[in-house]
N, C-alpha and C positions, 0 to 999 in steps of 0.2 A: 381652633376655632370649627364645629362641625359645619356640613354642607347644608345641613337645613338652618343651623344659626344665620348662616352669609348670604341662605337665600330671603330668608325671612326680613335680614336687614336690608337687601337691597328692594325686597318689596316697599318697605318702611320708606326707603330713600325716595323709592319712584311716586309714592303715595304723599309725602312731601313736596317732593318736585314740581308734582300734578297741581298740588293745592297752591303753592307759591304762585303756578302760572295764571291759575285762576284769579287770586288776589291782584297779582299784577294787571292782568287784563281789567279785572273790573274797575280797578283803580284807573284805568287811561279811560276808559268808559266815562268814569264819572267826571275826569279833568276834561275830556271832550263836550261832556255836557255843559258842565262850567263856564269853557272859554266862549261857548253859545250865547250863553246869560250873559255873562260881563261884556260882551261883544254888542249885546243889544242893550241891555240896561245899565252899563258902567259899574264901574268898582265899587262907587260907593251906594248905590241904588240894591245890587244885588243883594241877596241874603241866602245863609246858609242852609236857611229852611228851603228857601226857592228849588236851589240848586240838589237840596237831597230829595224834594218831591219829584222834581224832573228827574232823578236817577231811578226812583221808586225804593229808598232807602229813608228810613227816619233818620232826623236832624243829628240823633246823636250817635249815630252809626258812622256817621259820614267822618268823624274825628277819628276812628279808627282806621281813615286811611289818610287824612289831613288834620292838621294840627290847626288849621286857621283858612280862614278866608282869603287873608294875606299869603298863606304856604300856597295855596291851589295858582294864585296869579302870577307870583314866582317862579311855581313850575311851569305855568303855561311860559312865560316872557322868557325865562332863562334855556330854557328847551329851545325852542323857536330861535332866538338869537345865537344861542354856540351853534345849531346847524347851520344857518344863514351864513355867520362870519365864515365856518371851516369852508362852505363851498366857496365864497369868495375867494379864499386863500387859494385854495385848490385850482381855481381857472388862473388866477395871478402866476401861481406859482411851474402852471405849464409850461409858462415863456412863449406863449403865439405873439404873432404880431400885434401891435397895437389896438388895431382895429380891429382884429378878431376878438381879442379880449374882452375889449370894452361891450362889442355885440353879444359873447358869450353871457359877460355880468347881466348883462338886460334881461338877456333870458331865462338867468337865476331866477333876477329880482322878481319875473311874472310866475316863475313858476311856483316862488315862495307864496304868492298872493293867492294861488289855489288853493295851495297844500295848509295855507294858515291863516286863510283867512278872519278866522275869528281874531287869532292871537294879533294879527297885523292892527285890526279896528281897535282891539283894545288898546295897545300900544299908539296908537293914533289919538283915541279920544281923551287917554287917562296918564297918559306917561309924564305928562308936567305935575300932575297929584301926586304919582307915586313917587316923583324924585324928591319929593319930600320927607320919604320916608326912609331912615337910615338902611332898610334891607335892601332899597332899589336902588341905591348909588351908583350897580353896576350898569345902569340904564345908561346914565349920561357917559359914563366910560367906554362902553359897546359902541356908542353913536358917535362918540370923538374916532376912535378906532376905525366903523366902516367907512367913515369920510375920509379917512387918510389913505385907506386902499383905495377907494375910487379917483379919490384926487390925485394920487400918485400916477393911476393908468392914464388918466387925463392930463397932466405933465410931463407924461413921457410921450403924450403922443404930441405935445408942443413941441418937446425940444427934438423929435424926429421930423417936425415938420409935417405930420399928417394933420394933426388939429388945429384949427387957428390960432393965432400967437396973441390976437386981440380981444381974445375972452378969457377972463380970470377963470382956472379950471374950478377954484370952491365954489365959485357962483354956478356953473355947468352942474356941479356933483348938487347944488341945492335946487336946481331946478328938474334935473333929471329925481332927485328922491322925490321931491313935491309932486310930479306927474305921475310918477308910479305906485307911490303908495298912495294916494287920493282915488287913484283907480279901483280900489278895490271895494268900496260903496256898490261899483257897478257891477260886479263879476258875480257869475254863480259857479258852483261846481262843475265846471267844464271838461276838466279835465288836464293832461300834457297837449294836446292838441289845442284847445283853446288858449292854453299860454302861450302856446309858439304863435299863433296868430296874432295873437293881441301884440306879443313882443313885436314881431315883424312889421308892424303894423305902425308900433312906438319906433320904430328904428329908422324907419320910412321918413317919418316925420323929423327925427334927431340927425339924420345924416344929408337926407334931400330937403328937407322945407315942405310947405306946401305948396309953392309957388311952381304953377305949371311951366316947365322949360320950352 
């Protein structure tokens, strides 16, 4: 092969790579727009045309990126949950003392609220409906896995005498999840600093309560 043909091939690959990156970026932009609409209007009420209009493209063109509205929701939720579970598992695998582990898990969860506000709102509002669709069976499975991770940390704290033994770890997890996930509706995109401040406030209540000493 000549040097000229090699250079030409490299240029072709470069153009192809750039085009692929552009498509990927555009796809991500559409998905972010869709997530906001799903969070605001719900899965059932949001339409493909509305998402396309908000993304500045024709409805037909949207199908070049996603096969359906269901596919968009699937990618929003599966990406969010996969990332979140990975972070939880990394925190637990670090092997810190149990109180530090729980504190870090709480910080990770609040960071997730800031980073994935739309996805969490969608999950809060529509997960029951979506779980009736076979494609979203993983929502219940992933929720159960997340519960096992948190309850395992809480049970470890009980076993080590760090956490109270007279409170069921599974119920504590229900309280923690409900308190944190419900907070999403009150948050704006304040970034990492805001999530740390909120997490610290929650941890103060979780560990010390609201009664003045």
